[in-house]
N, C-alpha and C positions, 0 to 999 in steps of 0.2 A: 504494500500500500504506500502510496505517495502522500504528499501533504494534502490536508483537508479531506481525507478519506477517498481520494481518487486513486484508481488502480494504475499501476505502472504499465499495464498492457491492456489493449482493447479486448472487449468480449466479442467473440465471433457470433454473428447472428445470421440466420437463414431467412431470406424473404420467401414466404409461401404465398402463392397467388392461386386462387381458385375461382371457378365460375359455376354458379348455380345452374342446373339444367332447366329448371322451370322458367325463370325470368331472365336468364343469361347475365345476371348481375355479377360483376367481378368483385372479389373480396381479397384484401391484402392483410397479411399479419407477419410479424417477426417471431422467429422461434430461436431459442438458445440451444435446441437439441443439436447434437453433432450430426451433420448431414452425411458423414461417411458411415455412421452406424445406425441411422434412422431411415427407414424406407419412405418412399413418397406416399405410400398408402397410410403409413402411421402419421406422417405430417398432416395429411388431409384429414385424418380422423381427429387429430388434436385440434385442428382449426375448426372442425364442425362442432366440437364440444363447447366451443365458446358460446354458441347459440343458447345452450342449456344453462350455462352459467349466467348469461345475461338475463334469461327468463326468470331464474331464481332470484336475482337481485331485483328485477322488476316486480315480482310478487312481494318480496320483502318491503319494497318501497310503497307500492300501491295498496296492498292488503294488510300489511302489518305495521305500517307507520315507521319504517326505518329512518326516514328523514324528518319525522315529526318531533324530534327531540328538542326539548326546551331546557336542557341541563346547563348548569353553571360550572360544574367541576368535572374533571377528567374521569374520576371514579364513577360518577353518576352516568356519564356517557358510556363507559364500558358496561355498566350494569344494564342500561337500556338496550344496548346493542346485543348483549348476551341473551336477553329475553326475546328480542326479535329473532335472533338466530335459532333459539330453542323452538319458538313458534313455527319458524320456517321448516325446521327439521320435522316437526309434527305434521305439517301440511304435506311435505314430500313423502313421508312414510304412509300417510293416509291415502294419498294419490296412488302410490304404488300398490297398496293393498286392494284398492277398488278399481284398478286400471282395467282388468279383464272384463268386469261387469259394466263399467262406465268409462269407456275410453276417452270421452270428451270432458271428463271431470276437471274443473279448474280450481285454482287456489281460492278464487272468490266464492265458488260454489261451496267449498269446504268451510270457509270462514263463516259464511252466512248460515249454513246448516248447523254448524257448531254453536253459533250464538243462539239460534232458535232452540236447539236441544238443551243448552245450558239454562235457558229461561224456563224450561219445563212447560212450554206453551204449545199444546197440540195443534191449535189453530195456526200458529206461526210456522210450525213444521209443515203443515199441509200447504200453506201459502208458498213456502220456500220450495217444496217439491213441485208444485205447479209451475212456478217460475223456472225451476231447474229444467223441467221437461221442455218448456218453450225454448229456453236458451240452447239446449242441446239439439233440438230439432233444427234451429237456425244454424248452429255450428256445423251440423251434419250436411245441410244443404250447401253452405259456403264451402265446405271441404270438398264435396263432390263436384261443385262448379270449378274449383281450382284444379282438381285432378283432370277434369275434362279439358280445361284450357291448356294445362301442361302437356297433355297427350297430343294436342294438335300442333304444338310448337315444334 
């Protein structure tokens, strides 16, 4: 290490460029993986995983209030973030448990249903289930439309 925490040598990075088949959109990323020991397929896989990481952070921000912190101290911020990540782990686990039966289950669906169940209000649970079926039908139609469009490209 040199002065001010800077390295005496550069870190080698590999530019990974990919193109989505459906919309032909080009995506760029940098990887620190050794290109001589990492296959192109593995680099492409790692680049594709970024989507799921971004979706998890999006769920944490929109559904669990990751950015809604009004804390004054560093310790309080850590505690709030730990609770958000714990709730996110719960949502991910629940989604994976119910994935086969409900493939279009979202973090929002789980959050709303959990709130209705915790209130022990059967009418609220019934309302949420009705909304859930409507949203899933719409998602299914949107998904089928996207697949039709992608197959014609």
